[in-house]
N, C-alpha and C positions, 0 to 999 in steps of 0.2 A: 901389098898384102897387109902390112902394118896399118896402112891407112884404112883399109876395109874393116879390120878388127876394131879400130878406134871408132869408126862410124857405127858399127854394130853395138859396141859397148855403150856408145852415147844413146842410141835408140833404146836399148834395154833399160838404161838408167831412167830415161824419160818415161818409158812405159811403166816402170816400177813406181815412179812418183805419181803418175796419173792414176794408177790402180789404187795406190794408197789414199789419194785424195778422194776418189769415188767412194771407197769403203768408209772413209771418215764421214763424208756427208750422208751416206746411207745410215750410218749409225746415229748421227745427229738427227736425221729425219725420223728414225724410229723413236728416239727419245722424245722428240717434240710431239710425235703422234701420241705417245703415252700420256703426256701432260695434258692434252686437250680434254679427255674425259674428266680428269681431276679438276680442271678449272670449271668445266660445265657443272660437275657435282657440287662444287663450292657455291656456285651461283645459285643452283637449285636450293641448296640448304639455306642460303641467305633469304631467298624468296620465301621459303616456308616460315622462317622466323618473322619476316615482315608480315606475312598473312596472319600469324599468331598474334603479333602485336596489334593488329587491327581489329581483333575480336573485342566487342564491347565487354566491359566488366560484368554487366549483369548476366551475360551468357555463361560466364565461368561458373562451374559447379552447378550446372543445370540439373534440376530435380531435387535440390536441397531445399528444406523449408526455411524461409527467412526467420531470423531471430525474433522472438516475441517475448518480452519480459514477463507477460502474464503466464507463459508456459512454465515459469519457474515456481509458480505458486503450488503449494502442496494440494493434492486432490482431496485429502481428508484433513481433519484437524490435528489430532494428536498422534504421536508415534503409535502405530498399531491400528489406526483408522477409527478411533473412538468417536462416536456421535452421541449427542444429547437428545433427549426427548424435549418436546415443546415446553413442558412444565419445568424443565431444568435450565431455562434460558439464563436465569440469574447466575447459576454455576458456570455456565459457558462464558458469561460476561466477566466473571472473576478470573477465569483462566486466561481470557483474552487480555485483561488488564495486566496479569502477571507476566505474560509473554512480552507485552509492550514495554513494561517497566524494566525488564531484565536487560535488554540491550536496545531499547527504542525501536524495535521491529514493528512495522505496521501490522495490524491484526483486523481480520474481517470475520463476521459470523454470517453464514448463509443458511437459508432455509433449503434443506436438501430435497424437499418436495417440489417447491415452486421456483427455486433458484434465486429468490429475492434476497437482497442484502438486509439483514436485521440489525446490524451493529457494526461500527467501524471506529478504530483508533488509528490515527495517522502516525507515521514513523518513517524509518529508513527502509529501503529495499522493497522487494516484492512482498505483498501482504501475506501473513500466515493465515490460513483459512481454517475456521472451526465450523463444523456443520451441525445444525439443529434440525431435527425432523418434526416440522409442524405441518399437519395435514390441512392447512388452510392458508389463504393468502393474507397479506398484511391488512388490506382494506376491505375484507369481507367478513365482518364479525358474525354474520348469520351462520357461518360455517364453523364457529368455535365449538369445541366439545361441550356437551351439556354440563351445567353447573360449574364450569371452569371460569367463565367471565360473565359478569352481569351486563345487561343491556345498558348502553350509555344513556345518561339522563337527558331528557328533552328540556332544554332551558332556552329561554329567550335572551339573546345578547343584550345586556344592559350594563352600563358603566358602574363599577363599584370600586370602593377604595377602603381597604383595611389598613389603617394607618399604623405604622411601626414606630414604637417609642423605645429608644435605646435605654439600657439599664446596666447594672453591674454584671448581668448574665446574658444580655442581648445587645448585639451591635447591628444597627440598621444600615444597609448599604443600598443607595439608589443606583439603578442601572437604566439604560435606555434599550435593553433587550425587549423584543427581538429585532428592533429596527437598526440598532447600532451595536456592533460587537463590543464586548467588555474584555479589554486586554488583560494579560496575566498580571496579577497583583499578589504580593506575598503578605501573609498574615501570621502573627505569632500570638494566638489566644491562650488564655488560661484553660485548664481542662474542662471547666463547666461553662465556658463561653459558647454562645450560639450566634452565628452570623446569618442574618436574614437578607438575602440579595433579592431586591424587588424586581418584578417583571409585570408589565401590563399587556394583556392580550389585546391586539387591535380589534376594533369593532368590525372592520371589514377585511376580507381576504384571509387566507390561511398562511401562517408562517411556520417554518420548520427550523429548529436549531438544536444546540447541545451545549452542555456545560461540563467542565472538568474541575475536580478538586484533587490536586496532586500533593502528596506528602513531600516535605522537604527532606534533605539528606539527614538531618538530625532527628527527624520524626520517628515515632515508634510504629505507626500504622496509618492506614488510609482514613479518610473522613466519611461520615455518614451524611448523605444528602436526602432530604425529604421535601417534596414539593407540596405546599399547602397554601390555602388562602389566609391562614393565620400565621403571622410572624412568630418565629420561635417554636413552632410545632414540630417535634421530632418523633411523634408517634407514627408507627408504620401501620397501625390497625385501620382497616377500611380504605387504604390507599391502593390505587392500581399498581400492579407490579412495576411498571416502568416509571412510576413516580417516586421510587425509593432506590437508592444505589449506595453500595459500600464496597470498595475494592481494597486490596492489600497495598497497592501503590497509588493507583489512580481510580477515583470514583467518577464514572462517566454516566451521563443521563441525557437521553434524547427527549425533546418535547415538541409539540405541535399545537397550533392555535386554530380555533374555529374549524375543527375536523372531527366531529363526534363519532364518525364511523371508523376512525383510525384504530389500529390494533393496540389495545391497552397493555399488551405484553411488550410492545416495541416502543411506543411513544407515550409520554405523559401528556394527556389531553387537557388543554386549557380552553375554557369557554370564552368566546369573544367578549371583550369589554371588561373582563374581570381582572382583579389584581391578585397576583400570586407571589410566593416567596420561595426561593431556593434556600432552605434552612440547612446550614452546614454546621456540623458539630463533631465533637470528639467522642461521642457516645457509640456504643456497639449496637449493631442491628440484631445480632444474634443473642447477646446477653443484655437484655433490656435493663437500663438504669446504670450500667457499668461504663466507665470511661476507659479509653484505649491509650491514654498518655497521662503524664503527671506534671508537666511544666510547659511554659511557653515554647521552649526549644524543642521538646519532644512532641508538641502538638502543632508545630508550624506547618503551614500548607500554602499552596498557590491556588488561586481561583481564576477561571477564565470562562468566557461564554461567547456564543455567536448566535 
């Protein structure tokens, strides 16, 4: 009897151990089954990241407009959208020079009617835009308003030379403009001194260029530039608008050779073969006969051309 009880007890114990083992592996199996989706989900997530990494950079941000520096330019000139009439181009040039000299910002004058560039001062950053409303194109003088501009003279190109002789009130400076640029040079004149920078218009072809007379830090005001065939001539009477310039900081002037139909409001026209002078002085354009400085330091300026 005792032996039978022991055998029964032994079998019960073995059954208990077997049951416990089965339950244990069942639970482990359930745990393992739960982990399978997690692993699969992690793999899918990594796969998504891999796909994302493979997307070309140019496709990122699809629909955005690429950066364009020109988009930073103001659509109008001054705060409030001020525009000038065509007869006020000189005023627009002065404002452009003031903007340029304040912090070396590039400045551009555009014809709001035709979209043409009428004037430009180089500098830093996107150009500040000033608009002038001219109802005609630069190279179509037949459309100029009546009595505003005379017809260009019809002249046969012929080589001429108006010799410049330096004196106590006139300094003659030879240049190779427009064929060779004239690098920036500093000058410290007396108030009554006039500098005549020589330029010879080529007999053939048309050349475009510009000159700048920039006041130095110690100077009181900008220089007066008058283009003439006579050295030392600073009279503004009878000159095309574009052949006279005076700014508060920078006096800028555009010229063109052998192009009689060019707009005289934009370009100082030079007849092929003729000798001209950029006469730079410390006299005032608006108060004729008066000087804008009193000493070499307050009259100092830089001159450059291309």
